[in-house]
SERO-4910 file (N, C-alpha, C, O; in steps of 0.05 Angstrom, whole numbers):
BEGIN
 pado doro    nc1    nc2    nc3   cac1   cac2   cac3    cc1    cc2    cc3    oc1    oc2    oc3
  Unk    A     17    -24      0      0      0      0     18     25      0     37     26     15
  Unk    A     12     45    -17     28     70    -18     28     84      9      9     82     25
  Unk    A     50     98     15     53    114     39     57    143     33     69    150     12
  Unk    A     46    161     50     50    189     47     61    201     73     55    191     95
  Unk    A     77    222     71     87    236     94     80    266     91     85    278     70
  Unk    A     69    277    112     60    305    111     62    318    138     62    305    159
  Unk    A     63    344    138     63    360    163     35    369    169     21    377    151
  Unk    A     27    367    194      0    376    203      2    394    227     22    392    242
  Unk    A    -17    412    231    -17    430    254    -20    414    280    -31    392    280
  Unk    A    -10    425    302    -11    412    328    -40    407    335    -46    386    348
  Unk    A    -58    425    328    -86    421    335    -98    396    322   -114    382    335
  Unk    A    -90    391    297   -100    367    283    -87    342    296   -100    321    298
  Unk    A    -62    344    303    -49    321    316    -63    313    342    -67    290    348
  Unk    A    -70    334    358    -84    328    383   -112    316    378   -121    298    391
  Unk    A   -126    327    357   -152    316    350   -150    287    340   -167    271    347
  Unk    A   -129    282    325   -124    254    315   -120    235    338   -131    213    339
  Unk    A   -103    243    357    -98    226    381   -123    221    397   -127    199    407
  Unk    A   -139    242    400   -165    239    414   -183    219    400   -196    202    413
  Unk    A   -184    220    373   -201    202    358   -191    173    360   -208    155    363
  Unk    A   -165    170    360   -154    143    362   -160    131    389   -167    108    392
  Unk    A   -158    148    410   -164    138    437   -193    132    441   -201    112    454
  Unk    A   -210    148    428   -239    144    430   -249    119    415   -266    105    425
  Unk    A   -238    115    392   -248     93    375   -232     67    378   -242     45    371
  Unk    A   -208     69    389   -192     45    392   -178     35    367   -169     13    366
  Unk    A   -178     52    346   -165     45    321   -136     56    321   -128     69    340
  Unk    A   -122     51    299    -94     61    298    -94     86    281   -114     94    269
  Unk    A    -71     99    279    -68    124    265    -74    121    235    -87    137    223
  Unk    A    -63     99    223    -67     95    195    -96     92    187   -106    104    169
  Unk    A   -111     75    202   -139     71    197   -156     96    200   -174    101    184
  Unk    A   -149    112    220   -164    137    225   -160    157    202   -178    170    193
  Unk    A   -135    160    193   -128    178    171   -141    169    145   -152    186    130
  Unk    A   -140    143    139   -152    132    115   -182    137    115   -193    145     94
  Unk    A   -195    133    138   -224    137    140   -231    166    135   -250    172    121
  Unk    A   -216    184    147   -221    213    144   -217    222    115   -233    237    104
  Unk    A   -196    212    102   -191    219     74   -213    208     56   -222    222     37
  Unk    A   -222    183     61   -242    171     45   -268    187     46   -282    191     26
  Unk    A   -275    196     71   -300    211     74   -298    238     60   -317    247     47
  Unk    A   -275    252     63   -271    278     51   -271    277     21   -283    294      7
  Unk    A   -257    257     10   -255    254    -19   -278    239    -31   -280    235    -56
  Unk    A   -296    229    -14   -320    214    -23   -312    190    -40   -324    184    -61
  Unk    A   -291    176    -30   -281    152    -44   -282    129    -25   -267    128     -5
  Unk    A   -299    109    -30   -301     86    -11   -276     70    -11   -263     65    -31
  Unk    A   -268     61     13   -244     45     17   -251     19     30   -264     19     51
  Unk    A   -243     -3     19   -248    -30     30   -278    -34     36   -286    -45     56
  Unk    A   -294    -24     17   -324    -25     20   -336    -44      0   -330    -43    -24
  Unk    A   -353    -62      9   -368    -80     -8   -396    -69    -10   -410    -64     10
  Unk    A   -405    -64    -35   -432    -54    -40   -449    -76    -52   -443    -87    -72
  Unk    A   -471    -82    -39   -489   -103    -48   -517    -93    -53   -528    -77    -38
  Unk    A   -528   -102    -75   -556    -96    -83   -573   -120    -76   -569   -142    -85
  Unk    A   -594   -116    -59   -613   -136    -51   -599   -158    -34   -576   -155    -26
  Unk    A   -614   -180    -30   -603   -202    -13   -605   -228    -28   -621   -231    -47
  Unk    A   -588   -247    -21   -589   -273    -33   -616   -287    -27   -626   -303    -43
  Unk    A   -627   -282     -3   -653   -293      4   -675   -285    -15   -692   -301    -21
  Unk    A   -675   -260    -23   -695   -250    -42   -692   -264    -69   -712   -272    -81
  Unk    A   -667   -268    -77   -662   -282   -103   -672   -310   -101   -685   -320   -120
  Unk    A   -666   -324    -79   -676   -352    -76   -706   -353    -77   -717   -372    -87
  Unk    A   -719   -333    -65   -749   -333    -64   -762   -326    -90   -786   -326    -92
  Unk    A   -746   -319   -111   -757   -313   -137   -761   -284   -142   -776   -276   -160
  Unk    A   -748   -267   -125   -750   -238   -129   -726   -229   -145   -705   -223   -134
  Unk    A   -729   -228   -172   -706   -221   -189   -714   -203   -212   -702   -204   -233
  Unk    A   -733   -186   -207   -738   -164   -226   -716   -143   -220   -706   -141   -198
  Unk    A   -710   -127   -240   -687   -108   -237   -692    -87   -216   -713    -74   -215
  Unk    A   -672    -84   -198   -674    -64   -176   -659    -38   -183   -669    -17   -177
  Unk    A   -636    -41   -195   -620    -18   -203   -609    -22   -231   -611    -44   -242
  Unk    A   -598     -2   -243   -586     -4   -270   -557    -11   -267   -544     -6   -247
  Unk    A   -546    -22   -289   -517    -28   -290   -501     -2   -286   -481     -2   -272
  Unk    A   -510     20   -298   -496     45   -296   -495     55   -267   -474     65   -259
  Unk    A   -516     52   -253   -517     59   -224   -499     41   -208   -484     50   -190
  Unk    A   -499     15   -214   -483     -4   -199   -453      2   -202   -438      1   -182
  Unk    A   -445      9   -226   -416     14   -231   -406     39   -218   -382     44   -218
  Unk    A   -423     55   -207   -415     79   -192   -404     70   -165   -391     86   -151
  Unk    A   -409     45   -157   -401     35   -131   -378     15   -131   -369      7   -110
  Unk    A   -369      8   -155   -347    -11   -156   -338    -18   -184   -353    -14   -203
  Unk    A   -313    -27   -186   -302    -34   -213   -297    -64   -216   -286    -72   -237
  Unk    A   -303    -79   -196   -300   -108   -197   -322   -121   -180   -329   -111   -159
  Unk    A   -333   -144   -190   -354   -157   -175   -369   -177   -191   -360   -185   -213
  Unk    A   -392   -185   -181   -408   -206   -194   -437   -204   -186   -444   -190   -167
  Unk    A   -455   -217   -201   -483   -216   -196   -499   -230   -218   -489   -248   -231
  Unk    A   -523   -221   -222   -540   -231   -243   -556   -208   -255   -554   -185   -246
  Unk    A   -573   -215   -274   -589   -195   -288   -619   -200   -284   -627   -221   -275
  Unk    A   -635   -180   -290   -664   -182   -287   -674   -208   -301   -666   -215   -322
  Unk    A   -693   -221   -287   -705   -246   -296   -684   -269   -297   -689   -288   -312
  Unk    A   -663   -266   -282   -641   -287   -282   -631   -292   -310   -626   -315   -317
  Unk    A   -627   -271   -325   -617   -275   -352   -587   -276   -353   -574   -257   -363
  Unk    A   -576   -297   -342   -547   -302   -343   -532   -292   -319   -543   -282   -299
  Unk    A   -505   -293   -321   -487   -286   -299   -474   -259   -305   -469   -252   -328
  Unk    A   -468   -244   -284   -455   -218   -287   -426   -221   -278   -420   -232   -257
  Unk    A   -407   -210   -294   -379   -208   -286   -371   -178   -289   -372   -167   -311
  Unk    A   -365   -165   -267   -355   -138   -267   -325   -138   -266   -313   -148   -246
  Unk    A   -312   -128   -286   -283   -128   -288   -273   -102   -300   -282    -94   -321
  Unk    A   -254    -90   -286   -242    -64   -296   -263    -43   -302   -260    -28   -321
  Unk    A   -284    -42   -286   -304    -22   -289   -324    -27   -310   -340     -9   -317
  Unk    A   -325    -51   -322   -344    -58   -343   -360    -82   -333   -349   -100   -320
  Unk    A   -386    -83   -339   -403   -105   -332   -409   -122   -356   -419   -112   -376
  Unk    A   -403   -148   -354   -408   -167   -376   -430   -187   -369   -432   -195   -346
  Unk    A   -445   -194   -389   -467   -212   -386   -461   -239   -400   -456   -239   -424
  Unk    A   -462   -261   -385   -458   -288   -396   -485   -302   -395   -494   -310   -374
  Unk    A   -497   -305   -418   -524   -317   -420   -523   -347   -420   -502   -359   -425
  Unk    A   -546   -360   -415   -547   -389   -415   -542   -401   -443   -535   -424   -445
  Unk    A   -544   -385   -464   -538   -394   -491   -508   -396   -495   -499   -408   -515
  Unk    A   -492   -383   -477   -463   -382   -480   -454   -355   -491   -430   -350   -492
  Unk    A   -473   -339   -500   -466   -313   -511   -455   -295   -489   -466   -294   -467
  Unk    A   -434   -280   -495   -422   -261   -476   -420   -233   -489   -411   -231   -511
  Unk    A   -429   -213   -474   -427   -186   -485   -427   -166   -462   -435   -172   -440
  Unk    A   -418   -142   -468   -418   -121   -447   -446   -110   -444   -459   -103   -463
  Unk    A   -456   -110   -419   -483   -102   -414   -486    -72   -417   -468    -57   -409
  Unk    A   -508    -63   -428   -513    -34   -431   -518    -21   -404   -526    -35   -385
  Unk    A   -514      5   -402   -517     19   -377   -545     17   -365   -549     19   -341
  Unk    A   -565     14   -383   -593     13   -373   -603    -15   -367   -626    -18   -360
  Unk    A   -586    -35   -370   -594    -63   -363   -600    -63   -333   -587    -50   -317
  Unk    A   -619    -79   -325   -628    -80   -297   -615   -102   -281   -609   -124   -292
  Unk    A   -611    -97   -256   -596   -115   -238   -613   -121   -213   -619   -102   -198
  Unk    A   -620   -147   -208   -635   -153   -183   -616   -160   -159   -624   -157   -136
  Unk    A   -592   -168   -165   -573   -176   -144   -544   -173   -154   -538   -183   -176
  Unk    A   -527   -161   -139   -499   -158   -146   -483   -149   -123   -493   -137   -104
  Unk    A   -457   -155   -124   -438   -145   -104   -414   -134   -118   -403   -147   -136
  Unk    A   -405   -110   -112   -383    -97   -125   -366    -82   -105   -375    -76    -82
  Unk    A   -341    -76   -112   -323    -60    -95   -303    -45   -113   -297    -54   -135
  Unk    A   -293    -23   -103   -271     -9   -116   -246    -24   -108   -236    -20    -86
  Unk    A   -236    -40   -126   -215    -59   -119   -188    -46   -115   -178    -32   -133
  Unk    A   -176    -51    -92   -149    -41    -85   -136    -63    -69   -140    -65    -44
  Unk    A   -120    -80    -81   -110   -104    -69    -89    -99    -47    -73    -81    -49
  Unk    A    -91   -115    -26    -72   -115     -4    -50   -136     -9    -28   -133      1
  Unk    A    -57   -156    -25    -39   -178    -31    -37   -181    -61    -57   -180    -75
  Unk    A    -12   -186    -71     -8   -190   -100     14   -212   -102     37   -206    -97
  Unk    A      6   -236   -109     25   -258   -110     18   -279   -131     -3   -276   -144
  Unk    A     34   -299   -134     29   -321   -153     22   -346   -137     34   -352   -116
  Unk    A      2   -361   -146     -5   -386   -134     -7   -408   -155     -9   -402   -179
  Unk    A     -7   -433   -146     -9   -456   -164     11   -477   -156     28   -473   -139
  Unk    A      8   -501   -168    -13   -508   -187    -40   -512   -173    -41   -517   -149
  Unk    A    -61   -510   -189    -88   -513   -178   -102   -535   -195   -104   -533   -219
  Unk    A   -111   -556   -181   -122   -579   -195   -153   -581   -193   -165   -598   -206
  Unk    A   -165   -564   -176   -194   -566   -172   -204   -541   -157   -188   -524   -148
  Unk    A   -230   -538   -156   -242   -516   -141   -234   -517   -112   -228   -497    -99
  Unk    A   -234   -541   -101   -226   -545    -73   -198   -535    -68   -192   -523    -47
  Unk    A   -180   -541    -87   -152   -532    -84   -150   -502    -86   -134   -489    -72
  Unk    A   -166   -490   -103   -167   -461   -105   -176   -448    -78   -164   -429    -69
  Unk    A   -197   -460    -66   -206   -450    -40   -184   -452    -20   -179   -433     -4
  Unk    A   -169   -474    -20   -148   -478      0   -126   -458     -3   -116   -447     17
  Unk    A   -118   -452    -28    -96   -433    -32   -105   -404    -27    -90   -388    -18
  Unk    A   -131   -398    -32   -141   -372    -25   -144   -368      5   -141   -346     15
  Unk    A   -150   -390     19   -152   -389     48   -127   -378     61   -129   -363     81
  Unk    A   -104   -384     50    -79   -375     62    -76   -344     60    -59   -333     73
  Unk    A    -92   -331     44    -91   -302     41   -111   -288     60   -111   -263     62
  Unk    A   -128   -304     73   -147   -292     91   -137   -293    120   -129   -314    130
  Unk    A   -138   -271    134   -129   -269    162   -152   -272    182   -148   -274    206
  Unk    A   -177   -270    171   -200   -271    189   -223   -286    176   -226   -286    151
  Unk    A   -241   -297    192   -265   -309    182   -289   -292    187   -312   -301    184
  Unk    A   -284   -267    195   -306   -250    203   -309   -224    187   -325   -206    193
  Unk    A   -294   -222    165   -297   -200    146   -299   -211    118   -296   -235    114
  Unk    A   -304   -193     99   -307   -201     71   -280   -197     57   -264   -181     65
  Unk    A   -277   -212     35   -253   -210     19   -260   -210    -11   -278   -225    -19
  Unk    A   -247   -193    -26   -250   -193    -55   -225   -206    -68   -202   -201    -59
  Unk    A   -229   -222    -89   -207   -236   -102   -207   -231   -132   -228   -228   -144
  Unk    A   -183   -229   -143   -180   -228   -172   -157   -247   -179   -135   -244   -168
  Unk    A   -162   -266   -197   -141   -284   -206   -139   -283   -237   -160   -285   -251
  Unk    A   -115   -279   -247   -111   -277   -276    -90   -297   -285    -71   -303   -271
  Unk    A    -94   -308   -309    -75   -327   -320    -87   -345   -340   -109   -340   -351
  Unk    A    -73   -367   -345    -83   -387   -365    -94   -411   -350    -82   -421   -331
  Unk    A   -117   -420   -359   -131   -443   -347   -129   -467   -366   -137   -466   -389
  Unk    A   -118   -489   -356   -117   -514   -372   -145   -523   -378   -151   -532   -400
  Unk    A   -162   -522   -358   -190   -528   -362   -206   -512   -342   -196   -505   -320
  Unk    A   -230   -505   -350   -247   -490   -332   -276   -497   -339   -284   -499   -362
  Unk    A   -292   -500   -318   -320   -508   -321   -338   -487   -308   -333   -480   -285
  Unk    A   -357   -477   -323   -374   -455   -313   -403   -462   -319   -409   -482   -333
  Unk    A   -421   -446   -309   -449   -448   -315   -462   -421   -317   -451   -401   -307
  Unk    A   -485   -420   -329   -501   -395   -330   -531   -403   -329   -539   -422   -342
  Unk    A   -546   -388   -313   -574   -393   -310   -589   -383   -335   -581   -364   -348
  Unk    A   -611   -396   -340   -629   -388   -362   -654   -375   -350   -663   -383   -328
  Unk    A   -666   -355   -363   -689   -342   -352   -712   -361   -347   -721   -374   -366
  Unk    A   -722   -363   -322   -745   -381   -316   -771   -366   -319   -771   -342   -325
  Unk    A   -793   -379   -313   -819   -365   -311   -818   -347   -287   -805   -353   -267
  Unk    A   -832   -325   -289   -833   -305   -268   -841   -318   -241   -860   -333   -240
  Unk    A   -826   -312   -220   -832   -321   -193   -821   -349   -186   -824   -358   -164
  Unk    A   -808   -362   -206   -796   -388   -200   -774   -386   -180   -757   -368   -182
  Unk    A   -774   -403   -160   -753   -402   -139   -726   -409   -152   -725   -424   -171
  Unk    A   -705   -398   -141   -678   -402   -153   -670   -431   -154   -658   -440   -173
  Unk    A   -678   -447   -134   -671   -475   -133   -683   -490   -157   -671   -509   -167
  Unk    A   -706   -482   -167   -719   -494   -190   -707   -483   -216   -703   -498   -235
  Unk    A   -701   -457   -216   -689   -445   -240   -661   -457   -246   -653   -460   -269
  Unk    A   -647   -465   -224   -620   -476   -227   -620   -503   -241   -599   -512   -251
  Unk    A   -642   -516   -241   -644   -543   -252   -641   -542   -283   -635   -563   -296
  Unk    A   -645   -519   -295   -643   -517   -324   -620   -499   -332   -619   -489   -354
  Unk    A   -600   -497   -315   -577   -480   -321   -560   -494   -343   -561   -518   -346
  Unk    A   -545   -478   -358   -527   -488   -378   -499   -490   -367   -490   -472   -352
  Unk    A   -484   -511   -375   -457   -514   -366   -438   -513   -390   -445   -521   -412
  Unk    A   -414   -501   -385   -395   -497   -406   -367   -508   -397   -360   -506   -374
  Unk    A   -353   -520   -416   -326   -530   -411   -307   -517   -431   -310   -518   -455
  Unk    A   -286   -504   -420   -266   -490   -436   -238   -502   -430   -233   -511   -408
  Unk    A   -221   -502   -451   -194   -513   -448   -173   -492   -458   -178   -478   -477
  Unk    A   -151   -491   -443   -128   -474   -451   -138   -446   -458   -133   -436   -480
  Unk    A   -151   -433   -439   -162   -407   -443   -150   -387   -422   -147   -394   -399
  Unk    A   -143   -363   -431   -132   -343   -414   -156   -325   -405   -173   -319   -420
  Unk    A   -156   -318   -379   -177   -302   -370   -174   -294   -341   -152   -295   -329
  Unk    A   -196   -285   -329   -196   -275   -301   -219   -287   -285   -241   -291   -296
  Unk    A   -213   -292   -260   -234   -299   -241   -238   -276   -222   -219   -265   -211
  Unk    A   -263   -268   -219   -271   -248   -199   -286   -263   -177   -305   -277   -182
  Unk    A   -277   -259   -152   -290   -274   -131   -293   -259   -105   -281   -238   -100
  Unk    A   -311   -269    -88   -315   -258    -62   -316   -281    -42   -326   -303    -47
  Unk    A   -305   -276    -18   -309   -294      4   -325   -279     25   -317   -257     34
  Unk    A   -347   -291     34   -364   -279     54   -366   -296     79   -367   -321     77
  Unk    A   -365   -284    103   -366   -300    128   -392   -314    132   -413   -307    120
  Unk    A   -391   -334    149   -415   -351    154   -439   -335    164   -462   -342    157
  Unk    A   -434   -314    180   -457   -299    191   -473   -284    170   -495   -276    174
  Unk    A   -461   -282    145   -474   -267    124   -493   -284    108   -506   -274     89
  Unk    A   -496   -310    115   -513   -328     99   -542   -319     98   -557   -328     80
  Unk    A   -550   -302    117   -578   -293    117   -583   -273     94   -606   -269     87
  Unk    A   -562   -261     84   -566   -240     63   -546   -242     40   -549   -227     21
  Unk    A   -527   -260     41   -507   -262     21   -500   -292     15   -512   -310     27
  Unk    A   -480   -296     -2   -471   -323     -8   -446   -328      9   -424   -319      2
  Unk    A   -450   -343     30   -428   -349     49   -406   -366     35   -413   -383     18
  Unk    A   -381   -361     42   -359   -376     30   -350   -364      4   -354   -340      0
  Unk    A   -338   -380    -14   -327   -370    -39   -348   -370    -61   -365   -387    -63
  Unk    A   -346   -349    -78   -364   -346   -101   -348   -333   -123   -340   -310   -120
  Unk    A   -343   -347   -145   -327   -337   -167   -342   -337   -193   -358   -355   -199
  Unk    A   -337   -316   -209   -346   -316   -237   -322   -312   -255   -302   -300   -247
  Unk    A   -323   -324   -279   -301   -324   -298   -307   -308   -323   -330   -307   -332
  Unk    A   -286   -295   -334   -288   -281   -360   -262   -285   -375   -241   -279   -364
  Unk    A   -264   -294   -399   -239   -298   -415   -228   -271   -425   -243   -252   -427
  Unk    A   -202   -271   -431   -190   -247   -441   -202   -236   -466   -203   -211   -470
  Unk    A   -212   -254   -483   -224   -244   -508   -254   -238   -505   -268   -231   -524
  Unk    A   -264   -240   -480   -291   -233   -473   -312   -250   -489   -333   -240   -496
  Unk    A   -305   -275   -495   -322   -292   -510   -333   -316   -493   -351   -330   -501
  Unk    A   -321   -320   -469   -328   -343   -453   -329   -334   -424   -314   -316   -415
  Unk    A   -347   -347   -408   -349   -339   -380   -370   -355   -365   -379   -376   -375
  Unk    A   -377   -345   -342   -398   -358   -326   -390   -361   -296   -369   -353   -288
  Unk    A   -408   -373   -281   -404   -379   -253   -385   -403   -251   -390   -424   -263
  Unk    A   -364   -400   -236   -344   -421   -234   -354   -446   -220   -365   -444   -198
  Unk    A   -349   -469   -232   -355   -495   -220   -330   -511   -214   -328   -525   -194
  Unk    A   -311   -510   -232   -286   -525   -228   -264   -514   -247   -270   -499   -266
  Unk    A   -239   -520   -241   -217   -509   -257   -191   -525   -252   -189   -541   -234
  Unk    A   -172   -520   -270   -145   -530   -268   -126   -510   -281   -131   -501   -303
  Unk    A   -105   -503   -266    -85   -484   -276    -58   -489   -264    -56   -498   -241
  Unk    A    -37   -483   -280    -10   -487   -269     -2   -463   -251     11   -467   -230
  Unk    A    -10   -439   -258     -3   -416   -243    -22   -393   -249    -30   -388   -271
  Unk    A    -29   -378   -227    -47   -355   -230    -37   -332   -213    -26   -336   -191
  Unk    A    -40   -308   -223    -34   -284   -207    -58   -279   -188    -81   -277   -198
  Unk    A    -53   -278   -163    -74   -274   -143    -72   -246   -130    -51   -239   -120
  Unk    A    -94   -231   -131    -96   -206   -116   -120   -207    -97   -141   -216   -104
  Unk    A   -115   -197    -73   -136   -199    -52   -139   -172    -38   -119   -158    -33
  Unk    A   -164   -166    -31   -170   -142    -15   -188   -150      8   -209   -162      4
  Unk    A   -180   -143     33   -197   -146     56   -218   -124     57   -211   -100     54
  Unk    A   -243   -131     60   -265   -111     60   -278   -110     87   -289   -129     97
  Unk    A   -275    -86    100   -285    -83    127   -309    -65    130   -318    -59    152
  Unk    A   -319    -55    107   -342    -38    107   -363    -50     88   -356    -56     65
  Unk    A   -387    -53     97   -408    -67     81   -432    -48     78   -442    -38     97
  Unk    A   -441    -45     53   -464    -28     47   -485    -44     32   -479    -55     11
  Unk    A   -508    -47     43   -530    -62     31   -552    -43     22   -564    -29     38
  Unk    A   -558    -44     -4   -580    -28    -15   -604    -46    -21   -602    -64    -37
  Unk    A   -626    -41     -7   -650    -58    -10   -668    -46    -31   -672    -22    -32
  Unk    A   -679    -64    -48   -697    -54    -70   -723    -42    -58   -731    -49    -36
  Unk    A   -735    -25    -74   -761    -14    -66   -783    -24    -85   -805    -13    -86
  Unk    A   -777    -46   -100   -797    -57   -118   -820    -70   -102   -816    -78    -79
  Unk    A   -843    -71   -114   -866    -84   -100   -861   -113    -94   -868   -122    -72
  Unk    A   -848   -127   -112   -842   -155   -108   -825   -159    -83   -830   -178    -67
  Unk    A   -805   -142    -79   -787   -145    -56   -802   -137    -30   -800   -151    -10
  Unk    A   -816   -116    -31   -830   -106     -7   -851   -125      3   -857   -126     27
  Unk    A   -863   -141    -15   -885   -159     -7   -876   -188     -4   -891   -205      5
  Unk    A   -851   -194    -10   -841   -222     -8   -837   -230     21   -830   -214     38
  Unk    A   -841   -256     26   -835   -268     52   -806   -277     52   -800   -298     41
  Unk    A   -789   -261     65   -760   -267     65   -751   -277     93   -728   -275    100
  Unk    A   -770   -287    109   -764   -295    136   -752   -324    138   -742   -332    159
  Unk    A   -754   -339    116   -745   -367    117   -714   -369    113   -702   -351    101
  Unk    A   -703   -390    124   -674   -395    120   -671   -408     93   -681   -430     88
  Unk    A   -656   -395     76   -653   -404     48   -625   -415     42   -618   -419     19
  Unk    A   -609   -419     63   -581   -427     59   -579   -453     43   -562   -455     25
  Unk    A   -595   -473     49   -594   -499     35   -601   -496      5   -588   -507    -12
  Unk    A   -622   -481      0   -631   -477    -28   -609   -461    -43   -604   -467    -67
  Unk    A   -597   -442    -31   -576   -426    -44   -552   -443    -50   -540   -441    -71
  Unk    A   -545   -461    -31   -522   -479    -36   -527   -497    -59   -509   -502    -75
  Unk    A   -551   -507    -62   -558   -524    -85   -556   -508   -111   -545   -518   -131
  Unk    A   -567   -484   -111   -567   -468   -135   -540   -460   -144   -535   -456   -168
  Unk    A   -521   -457   -125   -494   -449   -132   -476   -472   -141   -455   -467   -152
  Unk    A   -485   -497   -138   -469   -520   -145   -475   -530   -173   -493   -521   -186
  Unk    A   -458   -549   -181   -462   -562   -207   -485   -582   -206   -490   -593   -185
  Unk    A   -498   -587   -229   -520   -607   -230   -516   -625   -255   -532   -643   -259
***
């Protein structure tokens, strides 16, 4: 992380020390927070639209536009209105991977029922591998996490010997996610260069997010992608950011406001996220 050195008035130094004593944080965290607020630039913040529970319950009409979503982050993942494929947000662009296999950059007015994004600023930049499976990827990413109680954003770039993804197809309106997942399309790619965008969410977030690891893939030529199911690679560049600030934006749509979201949907979500 870059460092800066500057002179400040004694009055500000005293105020800084008082704030540190009051909040129990360190000097670096306090200064970063103050700068972020003044410059209106979120730091280590995860921005989420809607909840995973709403998605599972069949509430997937568009809540916000892609253009609005991209104001809150340049990397992330999600889906589109009516579950029309997988979303991959990479380098400030949102791409749509449809169940047909078609991949294209989503227009700014495309609607989004669920997504998570962040302004990516990695704390870790290293090489990992070899990776022989999704489980091995999880294991190697685990070594980059220092806590099980905060969120983490991941980006992995390189060549994949093989990669297996899926994309949901638009179901009938109101269909629960667990049923919509039964007709998802699966794709197998070999010797392809691309990027994985991923998030790790703590267990306590299962009531509103996808707990554990969640990755989406996009090839360098922007022709292949989807929700990651499995992979194999000799070496990948791994970048990681710890996210300690969480912002949840709830939809104001009639479907969301009237939905019964009191049920535990963790099991249904786990089924929908897995291969079939």
